[in-house]
C-alpha positions in Angstrom: -16.4 -22.9 51.6 -12.8 -22.2 50.9 -13.4 -21.8 47.2 -16.2 -19.7 47.2 -14.5 -16.3 47.7 -12.0 -17.0 44.8 -15.1 -17.7 42.6 -16.8 -14.5 43.7 -13.7 -12.6 43.0 -13.4 -14.1 39.6 -16.8 -13.6 38.4 -17.2 -10.0 39.6 -14.0 -8.7 38.3 -15.5 -7.1 35.2 -19.1 -6.0 36.6 -20.8 -3.6 34.2 -22.8 -0.8 35.8 -25.6 -0.8 33.5 -29.3 -1.4 32.9 -30.1 -5.0 32.4 -30.4 -6.1 28.7 -34.0 -7.1 27.7 -32.8 -10.5 26.5 -31.9 -11.2 30.2 -35.6 -10.3 31.4 -39.0 -12.1 31.3 -42.2 -10.2 32.2 -43.3 -11.8 35.6 -46.8 -11.6 37.7 -46.9 -10.4 41.3 -47.3 -13.0 43.7 -50.2 -12.1 46.0 -51.9 -15.5 46.8 -50.0 -15.6 50.2 -50.6 -11.8 51.1 -52.8 -12.9 54.0 -50.3 -15.5 55.4 -47.7 -15.1 58.2 -44.3 -15.4 56.5 -43.0 -14.5 53.0 -42.2 -16.1 49.9 -39.1 -14.3 49.5 -35.7 -15.1 51.0 -35.5 -11.3 51.7 -38.6 -9.1 51.0 -36.3 -6.2 50.1 -34.5 -5.9 46.7 -30.7 -6.5 47.3 -28.0 -5.2 45.2 -26.9 -8.4 43.0 -24.6 -9.3 40.3 -26.1 -10.9 37.1 -23.6 -12.9 35.3 -24.5 -13.7 31.8 -21.8 -15.8 30.3 -22.5 -14.6 26.8 -23.2 -11.0 27.5 -21.4 -9.8 30.6 -22.0 -8.9 34.2 -24.4 -6.5 35.4 -25.3 -5.0 38.8 -29.0 -4.8 39.7 -31.2 -4.8 42.8 -33.1 -8.3 42.9 -34.9 -10.6 45.1 -35.6 -14.3 45.1 -39.3 -15.5 44.9 -39.3 -19.1 46.4 -42.6 -20.0 45.4 -42.2 -19.0 41.8 -38.3 -20.1 41.8 -37.6 -16.7 40.2 -35.1 -13.9 40.5 -37.4 -10.9 40.5 -36.4 -7.3 39.3 -38.4 -4.2 38.8 -37.8 -1.6 36.0 -40.3 1.4 36.8 -43.6 0.0 37.4 -42.9 -3.4 35.6 -42.1 -6.5 37.1 -39.7 -9.1 35.5 -37.8 -12.2 36.3 -34.3 -13.0 35.2 -34.3 -15.6 32.2 -33.9 -19.0 33.7 -30.9 -20.5 31.9 -27.7 -22.5 32.8 -25.4 -19.8 31.3 -26.9 -16.9 33.6 -25.9 -16.9 37.4 -26.9 -14.4 40.1 -24.9 -13.5 43.2 -26.9 -12.0 45.9 -24.6 -11.2 49.0 -22.6 -14.4 49.5 -25.2 -16.6 47.8 -24.6 -17.6 44.2 -27.8 -18.8 42.4 -27.5 -21.3 39.4 -30.1 -22.6 37.3 -29.5 -26.3 36.9 -31.2 -29.4 35.7 -30.0 -32.4 37.8 -30.9 -36.0 37.9 -31.5 -37.8 41.2 -30.2 -41.3 42.0 -33.2 -42.8 40.1 -32.7 -40.7 37.1 -35.5 -38.2 37.3 -35.0 -34.5 36.8 -34.5 -31.8 39.5 -34.3 -28.6 37.9 -34.5 -24.9 39.4 -32.5 -22.5 41.2 -29.7 -24.0 43.4 -27.4 -22.0 45.6 -23.6 -23.1 45.5 -22.3 -23.7 48.9 -19.1 -25.8 48.2 -17.0 -26.1 45.0 -14.5 -29.1 44.8 -13.0 -30.6 41.7 -14.8 -33.8 42.1 -18.2 -32.7 43.6 -20.3 -29.7 44.7 -22.6 -29.0 47.4 -25.7 -26.8 46.8 -28.7 -25.8 48.8 -32.2 -25.3 47.5 -34.9 -23.1 48.9 -38.5 -24.4 49.3 -41.5 -23.4 51.2 -43.4 -25.1 54.1 -46.9 -24.1 53.7 -49.8 -24.3 56.4 -53.0 -23.5 54.9 -55.6 -21.5 57.0 -58.7 -22.9 58.4 -62.0 -21.2 59.0 -63.1 -21.2 62.5 -64.2 -24.4 64.1 -67.8 -24.1 65.3 -67.0 -27.0 68.1 -63.6 -25.5 69.5 -64.2 -21.8 68.4 -60.6 -21.6 67.1 -59.3 -20.9 63.6 -56.0 -21.3 61.9 -54.1 -18.6 60.2 -52.1 -19.4 56.9 -48.3 -19.6 57.5 -45.4 -19.9 55.2 -41.7 -20.6 56.0 -38.8 -20.9 54.0 -36.8 -24.2 54.4 -33.3 -25.3 53.0 -32.3 -28.6 51.5 -28.7 -29.5 50.8 -27.7 -31.6 47.9 -24.5 -33.3 47.1 -23.9 -33.1 43.4 -21.3 -35.2 41.2 -21.3 -35.5 37.3 -24.9 -34.1 37.0 -26.4 -36.2 39.6 -27.6 -34.6 42.8 -28.9 -36.3 46.1 -30.3 -34.9 49.1 -27.9 -34.7 52.1 -29.6 -35.7 55.3 -29.4 -33.5 58.3 -29.7 -36.4 60.7 -26.6 -38.2 61.9 -27.9 -41.8 61.5 -29.3 -41.2 57.9 -25.9 -39.5 56.8 -23.9 -42.2 58.3 -26.1 -44.7 56.5 -25.7 -42.8 53.3 -21.9 -43.0 53.5 -21.9 -46.5 55.0 -18.7 -47.5 53.6 -16.8 -45.1 56.0 -19.4 -45.3 58.8 -16.8 -45.9 61.5 -14.3 -43.4 60.4 -17.1 -40.7 60.1 -18.6 -41.9 63.5 -15.2 -41.1 65.0 -14.8 -37.8 63.2 -18.2 -36.5 64.3 -17.5 -37.2 67.9 -14.0 -35.8 67.9 -15.1 -32.7 65.9 -18.3 -32.2 67.6 -20.0 -32.2 64.2 -23.8 -31.2 64.0 -25.0 -32.1 60.7 -28.0 -29.7 60.9 -25.5 -27.0 60.6 -24.3 -26.1 56.9 -20.9 -25.6 57.8 -20.4 -28.8 59.7 -22.1 -30.8 56.9 -19.8 -29.4 54.4 -16.9 -30.5 56.6 -18.3 -34.0 57.0 -18.6 -34.4 53.2 -15.1 -33.2 52.8 -13.8 -35.7 55.4 -15.6 -38.4 53.5 -14.1 -37.2 50.3 -10.7 -37.2 51.8 -11.2 -40.8 53.1 -12.4 -41.9 49.6 -9.2 -40.6 48.2 -6.9 -42.7 50.2 -9.0 -45.8 49.7 -7.4 -48.5 47.4 -10.8 -48.9 45.8 -10.7 -47.5 42.1 -14.0 -46.0 42.5 -13.8 -42.9 44.3 -17.2 -41.4 43.4 -18.9 -40.1 46.5 -22.2 -41.1 45.0 -21.3 -44.8 44.0 -22.0 -46.3 47.5 -25.3 -44.5 47.5 -26.3 -45.8 43.9 -25.7 -49.4 44.9 -28.0 -49.0 48.0 -30.9 -47.8 45.9 
């Protein structure tokens, strides 16, 4: 995460305190399908101060919130609801989260587009997280058991390793991530033990990828791509 602070300072240096230009906005519809469910479709129900960084226009301050279900950054103006136009040239910072609209390929070449939050920036690779919803549908009362199930929704986070436009899911189980980086399995196993790495923790996951990158860089093998080993195994 060492480079994130530098990126934040750079992108917010010329913030414009102004109303958002209409070309950055698109009319949106309120999400009410989950109103009776426990949980929220938002990472935060409240609108939060954010910086909207439009590469061709400038940087603007405005209150927004992220709608996971619609994969949309929402903004209100009066009684009207909008979403920030989804484009690779417009980024949004909410707190410490930088939202980028990306169109990645997975290891099989299929598209994976949407908002990704930058977690780690490196010259060779990047780590992103992506929000999704775990949805438990409600069930009517069962005549035999006399019980019903209320609808529930919960935000979940998936982490991705991206290199040259290809992004793959980073597992959060030790056995799976060691299998993913199998060419350095023994070294990483020792590192996990020594540093007490918990791959379910975002910071530790970043440390582990950084360690793998360092091991690749001192390898005599001319291919230092972090994804090359993964591609060969699929």
